[in-house]
C-alpha positions in Angstrom: -200.1 77.3 -95.2 -198.7 74.1 -96.7 -201.6 72.1 -95.0 -204.2 74.5 -96.5 -202.5 74.2 -99.9 -202.8 70.4 -99.7 -206.5 70.6 -98.6 -207.3 72.9 -101.5 -205.7 70.5 -104.0 -207.6 67.5 -102.5 -210.9 69.5 -102.6 -210.3 70.5 -106.2 -210.0 66.8 -107.0 -212.8 65.6 -104.7 -215.7 67.6 -106.0 -215.5 66.9 -109.8 -214.7 63.3 -109.0 -217.6 62.8 -106.6 -220.0 64.4 -109.1 -218.7 62.2 -111.9 -219.4 59.1 -109.8 -222.8 60.4 -108.9 -223.7 61.0 -112.5 -222.5 57.5 -113.4 -224.4 55.9 -110.5 -227.7 57.7 -111.2 -227.4 57.4 -115.0 -227.8 60.3 -117.4 -230.5 58.6 -119.5 -231.6 60.7 -122.4 -230.5 63.9 -120.9 -228.0 64.8 -123.6 -226.5 67.9 -121.9 -225.4 65.8 -118.9 -223.0 63.8 -121.1 -220.9 66.9 -121.5 -221.0 67.6 -117.7 -219.9 64.0 -117.0 -217.0 64.3 -119.4 -216.1 67.7 -117.9 -216.0 66.2 -114.4 -213.9 63.3 -115.5 -211.5 65.6 -117.3 -211.3 67.9 -114.3 -210.8 65.0 -111.9 -207.8 63.8 -114.0 -206.4 67.3 -114.3 -206.5 68.0 -110.6 -205.2 64.5 -109.8 -202.2 65.4 -111.9 -201.9 68.8 -110.3 -201.8 67.0 -106.9 -199.0 64.8 -108.1 -197.1 67.8 -109.4 -197.3 69.9 -106.2 -196.7 66.9 -103.9 -193.6 66.0 -106.0 -194.9 62.6 -107.2 -193.1 63.5 -110.5 -192.5 59.9 -111.6 -196.3 59.3 -111.9 -196.8 62.8 -113.2 -194.2 62.3 -116.0 -195.7 58.9 -117.0 -199.2 60.4 -117.5 -198.0 63.8 -118.7 -198.8 63.3 -122.5 -202.5 62.7 -121.6 -202.5 65.6 -119.1 -201.3 68.0 -121.9 -204.4 67.4 -123.9 -207.0 66.8 -121.2 -206.5 70.1 -119.6 -207.3 71.8 -122.9 -210.7 70.1 -123.0 -212.1 71.7 -119.8 -213.4 74.9 -121.3 -214.6 73.4 -124.5 -216.6 70.8 -122.5 -218.2 73.6 -120.4 -219.1 75.5 -123.5 -220.6 72.4 -125.1 -222.7 71.9 -122.0 -224.1 75.4 -122.2 -224.7 74.9 -126.0 -226.4 71.6 -125.4 -228.7 72.7 -122.6 -229.8 75.8 -124.6 -230.1 74.2 -128.0 -233.4 72.9 -129.4 -231.5 70.4 -131.6 -228.9 67.8 -130.8 -225.4 69.2 -131.5 -223.9 67.9 -134.7 -220.9 65.6 -134.5 -218.8 67.7 -136.8 -219.4 70.8 -134.5 -218.3 68.8 -131.5 -215.1 67.2 -133.0 -213.7 70.6 -133.9 -213.3 71.6 -130.3 -211.0 68.6 -129.6 -208.6 68.7 -132.6 -206.0 70.8 -130.9 -206.0 68.9 -127.5 -205.6 65.7 -129.4 -202.8 67.1 -131.4 -201.0 68.1 -128.2 -201.4 64.6 -126.8 -200.0 63.0 -130.0 -197.0 65.4 -130.0 -196.1 64.6 -126.4 -196.5 60.8 -126.9 -194.1 61.0 -129.9 -191.5 63.1 -127.9 -191.7 61.1 -124.6 -192.3 57.6 -125.9 -190.4 57.6 -129.1 -187.8 60.3 -129.1 -186.7 60.1 -125.5 -185.4 57.2 -123.5 -187.2 56.0 -120.4 -184.6 57.5 -118.2 -185.0 60.9 -120.0 -188.8 61.2 -119.5 -188.6 62.3 -115.9 -185.8 64.8 -116.7 -187.9 66.1 -119.6 -190.9 66.8 -117.4 -188.8 68.4 -114.7 -187.4 70.7 -117.4 -190.9 71.7 -118.5 -191.7 72.4 -114.8 -188.7 74.8 -114.7 -186.5 72.5 -112.6 -182.7 72.8 -112.9 -181.8 69.8 -115.1 -179.4 69.0 -117.9 -181.2 69.8 -121.2 -181.5 66.8 -123.5 -181.6 66.7 -127.3 -185.4 67.0 -127.8 -186.2 68.9 -124.6 -186.3 72.3 -126.4 -188.8 71.0 -128.9 -191.0 69.7 -126.1 -190.7 73.0 -124.2 -191.8 74.9 -127.4 -194.9 72.7 -127.6 -195.5 73.1 -123.9 -195.4 76.9 -124.1 -197.7 76.9 -127.1 -200.1 74.8 -125.1 -200.1 77.2 -122.2 -200.7 80.2 -124.4 -203.5 78.4 -126.2 -205.0 77.4 -122.8 -205.1 81.0 -121.6 -206.5 82.3 -124.9 -209.1 79.6 -125.3 -210.3 79.9 -121.7 -211.1 83.6 -122.3 -212.6 82.7 -125.7 -214.9 80.0 -124.5 -216.0 82.1 -121.5 -217.1 84.9 -123.9 -218.7 82.3 -126.2 -220.6 80.7 -123.3 -221.9 84.2 -122.2 -223.1 84.9 -125.7 -224.9 81.6 -125.9 -226.7 82.3 -122.6 -227.8 85.7 -123.6 -229.2 84.4 -126.9 -231.0 81.7 -124.9 -232.5 84.3 -122.5 -233.9 86.2 -125.5 -235.3 83.2 -127.2 -237.1 81.6 -124.3 -239.3 84.7 -123.9 -240.9 83.6 -127.1 -241.3 80.0 -126.0 -241.8 79.6 -122.2 -243.7 81.3 -119.4 -241.2 82.4 -116.8 -240.0 79.5 -114.6 -236.7 78.5 -113.0 -236.2 75.4 -115.2 -235.8 77.4 -118.4 -234.3 80.5 -116.9 -230.9 78.9 -116.1 -230.4 81.6 -113.4 -227.9 79.4 -111.7 -225.7 79.4 -114.7 -225.9 83.2 -114.8 -225.0 83.3 -111.1 -222.0 81.0 -111.9 -220.6 83.5 -114.4 -218.9 85.6 -111.7 -217.2 82.6 -110.2 -216.4 81.5 -113.7 -214.7 84.9 -114.4 -212.7 84.7 -111.2 -211.7 81.2 -112.0 -210.4 82.3 -115.4 -208.4 85.0 -113.8 -206.7 82.5 -111.5 -206.2 80.2 -114.5 -204.5 82.9 -116.4 -202.3 84.0 -113.5 -201.1 80.4 -112.8 -200.4 79.7 -116.4 -198.5 82.9 -117.1 -196.2 82.5 -114.1 -193.3 80.0 -114.2 -194.0 76.7 -112.6 -191.4 77.1 -109.9 -192.8 80.5 -108.9 -196.3 79.1 -108.7 -195.1 76.2 -106.6 -193.4 78.5 -104.2 -196.5 80.7 -103.7 -198.7 78.6 -101.4 -201.3 81.3 -100.9 -201.9 81.7 -104.7 -202.3 77.9 -105.0 -204.6 77.6 -102.0 -206.9 80.4 -103.2 -206.9 79.2 -106.8 -207.8 75.6 -106.0 -210.4 76.6 -103.4 -212.0 78.6 -106.2 -211.8 75.7 -108.6 -213.3 73.3 -106.1 -216.2 75.7 -105.3 -216.9 76.2 -109.0 -217.2 72.4 -109.7 -219.3 71.8 -106.5 -221.8 74.5 -107.6 -221.8 73.3 -111.2 -222.3 69.7 -110.2 -225.1 70.4 -107.8 -227.1 72.6 -110.2 -226.3 70.6 -113.3 -227.6 67.5 -111.4 -230.9 69.2 -110.7 -231.3 70.9 -114.1 -233.8 69.2 -116.4 -233.6 69.3 -120.2 -235.3 72.5 -121.4 -236.5 71.2 -124.8 -238.4 68.0 -125.5 -237.1 66.6 -128.8 -240.3 64.8 -129.6 -242.4 67.9 -128.9 -240.2 70.0 -131.1 -240.5 67.6 -134.0 -244.2 67.4 -133.7 -244.7 71.2 -133.5 -242.4 71.9 -136.4 -244.3 69.5 -138.6 -247.5 71.4 -138.0 -248.6 73.7 -140.9 -249.2 77.4 -140.7 -252.9 78.3 -140.0 -254.5 80.8 -142.4 -254.9 83.3 -139.5 -255.0 83.3 -135.7 -256.8 86.3 -134.4 -256.4 88.2 -131.2 -259.9 87.2 -130.2 -259.2 83.5 -130.7 -256.1 83.6 -128.5 -257.8 85.6 -125.8 -260.9 83.3 -125.9 -258.7 80.2 -125.4 -256.6 81.7 -122.6 -259.6 83.0 -120.7 -261.7 79.9 -121.1 -259.0 77.4 -120.1 -256.9 79.6 -117.8 -253.9 77.5 -119.1 -251.6 80.4 -118.1 -252.0 79.3 -114.4 -249.8 76.3 -115.2 -246.1 77.2 -114.3 -244.9 75.0 -117.2 -247.2 76.5 -119.8 -245.3 76.9 -123.1 -245.9 78.2 -126.6 -245.9 74.6 -127.8 -249.2 74.0 -125.8 -250.8 76.8 -127.9 -249.3 75.4 -131.1 -251.1 72.1 -130.4 -254.4 73.8 -129.7 -254.3 76.0 -132.9 -252.6 73.3 -134.9 -249.9 75.6 -136.1 -246.1 75.8 -136.0 -244.2 77.8 -133.4 -242.8 80.4 -135.8 -246.3 81.4 -137.1 -247.8 81.5 -133.6 -245.1 83.6 -132.1 -245.5 86.0 -135.0 -249.2 86.1 -134.4 -248.8 87.0 -130.8 -246.3 89.7 -131.6 -248.6 91.3 -134.2 -251.8 91.0 -132.2 -250.6 91.9 -128.8 -247.3 93.8 -129.4 -245.5 91.5 -127.0 -243.8 88.1 -126.8 -245.3 84.9 -125.5 -243.9 85.4 -122.0 -245.2 88.9 -121.8 -248.7 87.8 -122.8 -248.9 84.9 -120.3 -247.6 87.1 -117.5 -250.2 89.8 -118.4 -253.0 87.3 -117.8 -251.4 86.0 -114.7 -251.3 89.5 -113.2 -255.0 90.0 -114.2 -255.8 86.8 -112.3 -253.7 88.0 -109.3 -255.5 91.3 -109.2 -258.9 89.6 -109.3 -257.9 87.3 -106.4 -256.5 90.1 -104.3 -259.7 92.2 -104.8 -261.9 89.2 -103.9 -259.9 88.6 -100.7 -260.0 92.3 -99.6 -263.8 92.3 -100.2 -264.0 89.4 -97.7 -261.8 91.4 -95.2 -259.0 88.8 -95.7 -255.3 89.5 -96.2 -254.0 87.6 -99.2 -251.0 85.3 -98.8 -248.9 86.8 -101.6 -246.5 83.9 -101.8 -249.2 81.4 -102.2 -251.0 83.7 -104.5 -247.9 84.0 -106.7 -247.6 80.2 -107.1 -251.4 79.7 -107.6 -251.3 82.3 -110.4 -248.6 80.4 -112.3 -245.4 82.1 -111.2 -242.4 80.0 -110.3 -241.5 82.2 -107.3 -242.7 85.2 -105.3 -239.7 87.3 -106.5 -240.8 86.8 -110.1 -244.4 87.6 -109.3 -243.3 90.8 -107.4 -241.1 92.0 -110.3 -243.7 91.3 -113.0 -246.6 92.8 -110.9 -244.7 96.0 -110.3 -243.7 96.2 -113.9 -247.3 95.7 -115.1 -249.2 97.8 -112.4 -246.5 100.3 -111.4 -246.7 99.5 -107.7 -245.9 96.6 -105.5 -248.5 93.9 -104.6 -248.5 95.1 -101.0 -249.2 98.7 -102.0 -251.9 97.6 -104.4 -253.6 95.8 -101.4 -253.3 99.0 -99.3 -254.8 101.1 -102.1 -257.9 98.9 -102.3 -258.3 98.7 -98.5 -258.2 102.6 -98.3 -260.9 103.1 -100.8 
């Protein structure tokens, strides 16, 4: 079990560190959201390196770097939250809104630096850190003050982890609601991988809470708990790094500025929108957005979204998917007339859907039966 424990600690360090190096090598360019991911991976790498030192009893190195560790560990959940905020936000996050998330971690770092580097002698630093880790040592003059700050930090870490998890979930839900007004359905804007990560994120928080509620000596003695916890952490950062690397920016800042500067048209009728969509068949493009319509009608996004809602009693995504299903029905009927069996997966892509599963779900919602049953009904007529 001790070997598995060591492996789990190494993996928890390896994955965020490897992704941080990958991000640095490939460059993050103008992808603003990846900045927060890079900082998160660097913070996680340092945190798990320190954890490795702690569990492997390299306490001299651990004690020397401990003031920095006390603050860095408190930045993990804020950085994840800021990534979610950044990838789902149309505008660049304001500096003042970013700084507020790091005031407390910075305060903890300063407190530990003052205690360790100014109030304690060099020989007392290691004893002080051992005392914080529940080792049996002689208590020094300022040890109790440091322990008090340490306990506050642990409580804050547990509370903020839960708080930031809830906040990240709320941000994602608002995003899912908003993009129906802006984008036709596709995997780039859906952030389904982030939603899938939520279960692992929840489990990770549970392990975080357990580890930080228990005394350090109890955690150190429980190899199974440490192994399971850090395997969970390593899996989380592997999945986050992989999908974060693939994820493109959802919003184009230049496009947003241009569209928002457009004036409201006097009126956009149902007929005008239908005529444009039928003539151009722009809905067949998987990346078709409300901004494309804004450019055509020379109107801003808010006015156009409202026009779609009033004229069609649905949002932009519902309208585009409606026309895609009409196109799909037409192509299916033409294939059956020629005694051909439609390739539904290819049909889904050609009609603008990002995947067959999305096409299947939308088709059944619109028509009331599955695409296969629809084909059978036509064939049996």
